[in-house]
C-alpha positions in Angstrom: -18.8 151.2 317.6 -18.0 151.6 314.1 -14.2 153.5 313.7 -12.7 155.2 311.0 -9.1 156.2 310.2 -8.9 160.0 309.7 -5.0 160.4 308.9 -1.8 158.1 309.6 1.7 158.5 309.1 5.5 156.8 309.8 4.4 158.6 314.1 0.7 158.9 314.3 -2.8 157.4 314.3 -5.9 160.0 314.5 -9.1 157.5 314.5 -12.7 158.5 315.4 -15.6 156.3 316.3 -19.2 156.4 316.5 -21.1 156.1 320.2 -22.8 153.1 320.6 -26.4 152.6 320.1 -27.6 152.9 323.9 -26.0 154.3 327.0 -28.5 152.2 329.5 -30.2 156.0 330.5 -26.8 157.4 331.8 -25.1 159.7 329.4 -21.4 158.7 328.4 -19.0 160.8 329.7 -15.9 159.4 328.6 -13.9 157.0 326.6 -10.8 154.9 327.4 -8.1 154.2 324.5 -6.4 150.8 324.3 -3.7 149.5 321.4 -1.3 146.4 320.7 1.8 147.4 318.8 1.9 143.4 318.7 4.8 143.0 321.7 3.9 140.3 322.5 0.6 140.6 320.5 -2.7 140.8 322.4 -1.7 142.2 324.8 -3.2 145.6 325.1 -2.3 148.9 326.7 -4.3 151.4 327.7 -3.1 154.6 326.1 -5.6 157.2 326.5 -8.1 157.7 329.3 -10.7 160.8 330.1 -11.5 161.4 326.2 -14.1 163.2 326.0 -14.6 163.3 322.2 -15.3 160.6 319.4 -11.7 161.3 318.8 -8.6 160.5 319.6 -4.7 160.5 317.6 -2.1 158.1 319.2 1.1 159.5 318.9 5.1 158.7 319.0 4.2 155.3 317.4 6.3 152.9 315.0 6.4 153.1 311.7 6.0 150.1 309.5 4.2 149.0 313.0 0.6 147.4 313.1 -1.3 149.1 315.7 -4.7 147.2 316.7 -7.0 149.7 318.3 -10.2 149.5 320.6 -12.4 151.6 322.7 -14.5 151.6 325.9 -17.5 154.7 326.3 -17.8 155.0 330.5 -21.3 156.6 332.0 -21.8 157.0 335.6 -21.9 153.3 336.2 -18.5 151.7 334.4 -16.4 151.4 331.3 -18.5 149.5 329.0 -17.1 146.2 327.3 -14.5 147.1 324.3 -15.6 147.5 320.9 -14.5 145.9 317.9 -10.7 146.1 317.4 -9.1 148.0 313.9 -5.8 147.3 313.2 -3.9 150.1 310.9 -0.2 150.6 309.8 1.6 153.4 310.7 2.2 154.6 307.2 1.6 157.5 304.7 1.9 157.8 301.3 6.3 158.4 299.8 6.8 161.8 298.7 7.8 161.8 295.2 10.5 160.8 293.3 12.9 163.7 292.9 15.1 163.8 289.3 13.6 163.0 286.1 15.5 163.1 284.1 15.5 161.2 280.4 17.9 158.4 279.6 19.4 158.4 276.4 21.1 154.9 276.2 17.3 153.8 275.9 15.6 156.4 274.3 14.6 155.7 270.6 11.6 156.6 268.1 9.5 153.9 269.6 10.6 154.0 273.1 11.6 156.6 275.9 13.6 155.9 278.4 13.9 157.9 282.7 15.6 157.7 285.4 15.2 159.1 288.8 15.9 159.5 292.7 13.6 156.7 294.8 10.7 158.4 296.8 11.6 158.7 300.3 9.8 156.1 302.6 10.0 157.6 306.0 6.7 157.5 307.3 6.4 153.9 307.0 6.8 151.0 304.8 9.5 151.1 301.3 8.1 151.9 297.7 6.8 149.0 296.4 7.1 150.3 292.9 5.9 153.1 290.8 3.4 154.2 288.3 4.4 156.1 285.3 2.0 158.0 283.1 2.0 160.0 279.7 0.1 162.3 278.0 
């Protein structure tokens, strides 16, 4: 099975995956999703059973935490082995900086100075840098 991350924020991660190449003569009836939040590392817990579609949204997650997911397919004979794992950080892009203003103490003919209030990072990890562009 292959995974795609369809969305992530500080409290939710949405996954999609492809059905396995072979169902050995019995249609897949559902999927079981397991995850590991790292406490202790390598301890997977079932987060959802009887998932009918090849998508699942894990909710109630902790921002800035890396989660590992794996999926099993089920047919009338039982569950498959686990899929490959995928690791995803529960995070999202920060809000935009606010209160952009000219800093007159830096401004000259060849320089321009600016100040702003930091961006919010409630949805995951801290802001690590800013990109300034001009037109």
